C-alpha positions as MATLAB code, in Angstrom:
seq = 'MAEDIYGSLREKIDQYSVGMVPTETGKEIKILRRLFTEDEAKVYMGMTRSLESPKTIAARVGMEEDVIKKHLDTMTEKGLTFPRTTNGIRYYAAAPFMHGFFEHQLFRKEKDPEIPQLFEDYIMTGFIPRTSTMRTVPVMTEVTGDKDTVLPYDDVRNIIQSKEKIGLFECACNYQTHQVGSECSRSSEVCIAFDFYAEYIIDEMKFGRWITREEALEVVERSEKEGLVHQTAGNLANTEAICNCCPDCCTVLRRVKMLPKPALFKNTNYRLQHDEKTCTTCLTCIDRCPMTALTVENEKIQLNRDRCIGCGLCVSTCPSGSMTLVKKDEAEIKPPPEVYEFMRSTPDLMRELEEEAKRD';
ca = [
       0.000    0.000    0.000;
       2.853    2.422    0.852;
       4.474    1.900   -2.549;
       1.113    2.590   -4.199;
       0.630    5.920   -2.417;
       4.147    7.126   -3.263;
       3.785    6.004   -6.864;
       0.491    7.895   -7.121;
       2.092   10.892   -5.424;
       4.882   10.965   -8.002;
       2.336   10.811  -10.817;
       0.495   13.800   -9.351;
       3.688   15.831   -8.910;
       4.718   14.900  -12.450;
       1.756   16.951  -13.733;
       3.135   20.144  -12.179;
       5.852   22.494  -13.427;
       8.904   20.566  -14.733;
       7.455   17.279  -13.496;
       9.070   14.458  -11.551;
       9.863   11.768  -14.059;
      10.346    8.134  -12.974;
      13.747    6.473  -13.115;
      14.733    2.812  -13.288;
      16.440    3.102   -9.921;
      13.440    4.749   -8.229;
      15.506    7.657   -6.906;
      12.477    9.933   -7.052;
      10.506    7.579   -4.769;
      13.343    7.674   -2.222;
      13.030   11.474   -2.191;
       9.259   11.350   -1.709;
       9.478    8.790    1.094;
      11.977   11.057    2.828;
       9.820   14.176    2.429;
       6.285   12.818    2.967;
       4.675   10.577    5.530;
       1.864    8.430    4.118;
      -0.768   10.747    5.629;
       0.969   13.809    4.170;
       1.025   12.101    0.793;
      -2.755   11.636    1.066;
      -3.208   15.307    1.944;
      -1.058   16.403   -0.995;
      -3.119   14.193   -3.307;
      -6.136   16.310   -2.333;
      -4.418   19.647   -2.985;
      -4.091   21.724   -6.153;
      -1.706   24.457   -7.306;
      -4.346   27.051   -6.368;
      -4.391   28.597   -2.893;
      -7.111   26.852   -0.880;
      -8.229   26.840    2.750;
      -7.794   23.818    5.050;
     -11.587   23.541    5.001;
     -11.652   23.054    1.223;
      -8.752   20.591    1.294;
     -10.273   18.648    4.217;
     -13.546   18.185    2.347;
     -11.690   16.853   -0.671;
      -9.398   14.530    1.302;
     -12.042   13.295    3.718;
     -10.205   14.217    6.937;
     -11.185   16.457    9.844;
     -10.191   20.096    9.294;
      -8.107   20.227   12.515;
      -6.159   17.150   11.388;
      -5.602   18.662    7.941;
      -4.308   21.892    9.505;
      -1.675   20.003   11.500;
      -0.533   18.090    8.436;
      -0.408   21.272    6.326;
       1.694   23.103    8.929;
       4.199   20.237    9.041;
       4.231   19.959    5.236;
       4.829   23.701    4.940;
       7.801   23.505    7.304;
       9.210   20.761    5.053;
       8.753   22.953    1.961;
       5.917   20.979    0.387;
       3.398   23.825    0.047;
       3.087   27.480   -0.876;
       1.289   29.233    2.033;
      -0.495   32.576    2.182;
      -2.282   34.129    5.189;
      -5.234   36.433    4.506;
      -7.685   37.754    7.126;
      -6.382   35.291    9.690;
      -6.838   32.239    7.460;
      -3.834   30.418    6.056;
      -4.292   29.132    2.516;
      -2.132   26.489    0.879;
      -1.164   25.510   -2.656;
       0.689   22.328   -3.573;
       4.349   22.958   -4.341;
       5.822   21.074   -7.327;
       9.263   19.470   -7.367;
      10.722   22.624   -8.974;
      10.136   25.503   -8.290;
       9.096   23.953   -4.993;
      10.498   21.105   -2.886;
      14.031   21.571   -4.148;
      14.287   25.310   -3.458;
      12.270   25.200   -0.235;
      14.758   22.970    1.601;
      16.782   26.121    2.176;
      13.995   27.577    4.358;
      13.539   24.577    6.644;
      14.234   25.197   10.321;
      15.173   21.541   10.825;
      17.016   20.527    7.678;
      17.215   16.898    6.589;
      20.919   16.081    6.007;
      20.102   13.258    3.573;
      17.918   15.261    1.167;
      20.682   17.186   -0.696;
      22.468   14.014   -1.808;
      19.172   12.397   -2.838;
      18.379   15.467   -4.947;
      21.868   15.467   -6.451;
      21.659   11.789   -7.433;
      18.263   12.267   -9.049;
      18.830   15.581  -10.839;
      22.273   14.843  -12.231;
      21.675   11.259  -13.374;
      17.984   10.679  -14.046;
      15.901   13.852  -14.017;
      14.620   15.255  -17.326;
      12.461   18.435  -17.116;
       9.101   18.209  -18.876;
       9.006   21.931  -19.622;
      11.268   24.996  -19.514;
      12.535   26.386  -16.241;
      14.004   29.908  -16.377;
      14.856   32.253  -19.244;
      18.446   33.366  -19.695;
      18.680   37.122  -20.209;
      21.848   39.044  -21.114;
      23.908   41.048  -18.664;
      23.278   44.782  -18.505;
      25.414   45.708  -21.480;
      24.774   47.499  -24.761;
      23.326   45.646  -27.701;
      24.620   46.635  -31.137;
      22.947   46.534  -34.526;
      20.072   48.284  -36.250;
      17.581   47.347  -33.514;
      19.655   48.195  -30.467;
      16.922   48.420  -27.822;
      16.945   45.633  -25.269;
      13.488   44.069  -25.061;
      11.602   45.112  -21.876;
      11.262   41.536  -20.610;
      14.993   40.958  -21.184;
      16.079   44.091  -19.325;
      16.755   43.366  -15.652;
      16.926   47.105  -14.871;
      13.510   47.628  -16.436;
      12.036   44.696  -14.498;
      13.446   45.873  -11.150;
      12.314   49.467  -11.684;
       8.755   48.252  -12.282;
       8.533   46.414   -8.936;
       7.319   47.549   -5.500;
       7.895   44.353   -3.487;
      11.442   43.043   -3.826;
      12.983   40.315   -1.688;
      16.584   39.071   -1.569;
      17.497   35.500   -0.616;
      20.335   33.030   -0.361;
      20.663   30.759   -3.393;
      19.108   27.293   -2.954;
      21.452   25.823   -5.562;
      24.480   27.175   -3.719;
      23.181   25.555   -0.523;
      22.602   22.293   -2.396;
      26.120   22.060   -3.865;
      27.734   22.975   -0.537;
      25.829   20.185    1.189;
      27.160   17.596   -1.273;
      30.766   18.714   -0.851;
      31.363   21.397   -3.497;
      32.888   24.744   -2.589;
      32.157   28.082   -4.256;
      33.690   31.491   -3.566;
      31.017   33.512   -5.402;
      28.293   35.420   -3.540;
      25.312   33.337   -2.439;
      22.785   36.038   -1.466;
      21.854   36.717   -5.090;
      18.292   35.463   -5.684;
      15.700   38.202   -6.161;
      11.963   37.493   -5.951;
       8.968   39.758   -6.397;
       5.317   39.981   -5.385;
       3.760   36.697   -4.112;
       7.041   34.773   -4.023;
       8.852   37.481   -2.050;
       5.939   37.755    0.384;
       5.552   34.059    1.077;
       9.295   33.527    1.675;
       9.734   36.577    3.922;
       6.328   36.828    5.639;
       5.338   33.163    5.831;
       8.687   31.353    5.963;
      10.596   34.112    7.815;
      13.552   33.842    5.451;
      15.396   36.483    3.423;
      14.867   40.241    3.578;
      13.154   43.123    1.815;
      15.378   45.379   -0.312;
      14.998   48.564   -2.355;
      15.246   48.874   -6.132;
      18.665   50.447   -5.708;
      19.878   47.522   -3.606;
      18.512   45.054   -6.159;
      20.423   46.797   -8.944;
      23.585   46.631   -6.844;
      23.091   42.865   -6.447;
      22.741   42.492  -10.217;
      25.846   44.574  -10.932;
      27.910   42.658   -8.371;
      26.669   39.377   -9.827;
      27.815   40.367  -13.309;
      31.282   41.179  -12.034;
      31.453   37.737  -10.404;
      30.407   35.982  -13.609;
      26.862   34.998  -12.626;
      24.202   34.440  -15.297;
      20.895   36.318  -15.124;
      17.841   34.074  -15.383;
      14.258   35.283  -15.061;
      11.089   33.420  -14.138;
       7.611   34.523  -15.142;
       5.135   34.953  -17.972;
       4.182   37.874  -20.204;
       1.939   39.250  -17.459;
       4.492   39.268  -14.641;
       8.138   38.520  -13.836;
       8.293   36.591  -10.572;
      12.048   36.358   -9.981;
      15.529   37.221  -11.204;
      18.109   34.619  -10.245;
      21.782   35.436  -10.635;
      23.108   31.961  -11.243;
      26.544   30.560  -10.597;
      27.587   28.206  -13.426;
      29.203   25.893  -10.872;
      26.204   25.760   -8.509;
      23.024   26.390  -10.517;
      21.148   23.118  -10.967;
      19.807   24.171  -14.366;
      23.105   25.486  -15.744;
      25.062   22.476  -14.506;
      22.588   20.129  -16.184;
      22.554   22.108  -19.443;
      26.347   22.349  -19.536;
      26.496   18.548  -19.697;
      24.635   18.626  -23.040;
      26.490   18.785  -26.393;
      24.362   21.753  -27.551;
      23.333   23.982  -24.617;
      22.093   26.678  -27.023;
      19.134   24.463  -27.939;
      17.895   24.577  -24.356;
      19.103   27.880  -22.915;
      19.587   30.920  -25.089;
      18.679   34.581  -25.124;
      17.155   36.732  -27.837;
      20.645   38.010  -28.624;
      23.505   36.569  -30.615;
      27.175   36.907  -29.733;
      29.323   38.571  -32.365;
      33.116   38.349  -32.325;
      35.357   40.722  -34.283;
      38.657   38.936  -34.932;
      40.276   42.144  -36.250;
      40.010   43.983  -32.932;
      40.436   40.947  -30.662;
      43.716   40.909  -28.713;
      43.290   37.290  -27.561;
      43.620   38.360  -23.946;
      41.627   35.236  -22.929;
      39.407   37.127  -20.448;
      36.326   35.760  -22.213;
      37.477   32.148  -21.882;
      37.171   32.198  -18.096;
      33.910   34.159  -18.194;
      31.988   31.788  -20.468;
      29.689   29.516  -18.398;
      29.201   26.971  -21.204;
      32.784   26.643  -22.549;
      31.555   28.070  -25.871;
      34.835   29.969  -26.351;
      38.153   28.276  -26.965;
      41.580   29.178  -28.411;
      42.912   27.654  -31.608;
      45.993   28.905  -33.439;
      46.121   31.889  -31.069;
      42.596   32.961  -32.085;
      39.314   32.877  -30.183;
      36.864   30.334  -31.567;
      33.126   30.514  -30.914;
      30.996   27.371  -30.783;
      27.446   28.638  -31.375;
      25.968   25.314  -30.307;
      27.256   26.035  -26.810;
      26.741   29.820  -26.610;
      23.629   30.846  -24.636;
      24.041   34.585  -25.304;
      24.407   35.597  -21.650;
      26.809   38.443  -22.463;
      29.291   37.769  -19.662;
      32.141   37.840  -22.158;
      30.887   41.135  -23.597;
      30.861   43.068  -20.339;
      34.561   42.396  -19.654;
      36.034   42.454  -23.163;
      38.737   45.194  -23.019;
      38.927   45.617  -26.806;
      35.178   45.639  -27.425;
      35.516   42.800  -29.924;
      32.720   40.835  -28.201;
      29.255   42.312  -28.737;
      25.631   41.205  -28.562;
      23.294   41.637  -31.517;
      19.540   41.225  -31.325;
      18.290   38.258  -33.334;
      15.926   38.629  -36.271;
      12.281   39.208  -35.388;
      11.313   35.665  -36.374;
      13.799   34.275  -33.829;
      12.685   36.440  -30.898;
      11.072   34.445  -28.077;
       9.093   36.415  -25.475;
       8.127   34.907  -22.115;
       5.253   32.415  -22.419;
       1.638   33.364  -21.793;
       1.310   30.377  -19.454;
       4.330   29.610  -17.283;
       4.417   26.325  -15.394;
       7.703   26.631  -13.516;
       6.376   29.410  -11.252;
       2.694   30.284  -11.247;
       1.863   33.925  -11.963;
       1.174   36.220   -9.002;
      -1.966   37.698  -10.669;
      -3.393   34.183  -11.139;
      -2.654   33.168   -7.552;
      -4.173   36.358   -6.130;
      -7.317   36.041   -8.263;
      -7.814   32.439   -7.147;
      -7.199   33.418   -3.516;
      -9.908   36.099   -3.741;
     -12.391   33.566   -5.068;
     -11.502   31.036   -2.364;
     -11.746   33.667    0.400;
     -15.271   34.542   -0.737;
     -16.308   30.899   -0.382;
     -14.951   30.852    3.169;
];
């Protein structure tokens, strides 16, 4: 019976966000057994990705509301839900594997020492995302060419300036890699979240801190100097987060780097252009590239477009200006999606919460 409930639980989670695909070794089931008791698995099976009251969830699961509340509080502490308190009532949405269980381990008061290695084994050897995670956007540098305006949804300055609620947090990926024995000297307090996601982490989970727009811009500028890659999460209606990702720690970047053609999975709306005539072969760009897209052959820089994700880190530190970004043709431009599964949109969550609160 226990195996059945955890198998059903995995199938449910697999419908959300990037999914939780099965492996031959059953590594994903080991994770779920570590995170959920059987009763918590039953509660999760009765939840949705919309914010709902314990009363609604209890009716669906067939348990007493007081019992459901206790389970939900414990599940929230373990990072298995997204909570939101309104008018004295705490509402809960089911958290997916990512963005969800994985990132939320950082907020736990009592951390499970075995979880990081279980995640590492699963993600690096068996996990295949069912949908896209975050969009790579270029560093804050000039774009050359006839159409030299950076698109609004690709401009981290523009995104930050448009926000009122900005939270700053330690990087979950940095925590993960440290727990499995990897060291990193880059800054770890580099994840920026907005709106619902900033509120639930700071107000509900008591983690992270509120910052100003100016402080957020300083974080972004410092991240660029350290060689971190900007990645945004959100849909056309709203950007939910800007993560400044370390190539050595970021779960997504590490996974993509293992592929023969990273550009197929992670690329910006901008193309790197290299001018051999002005290049001094100083090799600064070699160390800056997170995907090893730049190499040296016959004392000249060589660009492998299959590996280049257009992050612009080589551009911002090129002393001769021989590295530049050019906007792609209109037909190649990819805006954020209208529906984004990795992180649900704040407007959607707030609309659903309003409707649920009326029922209560």
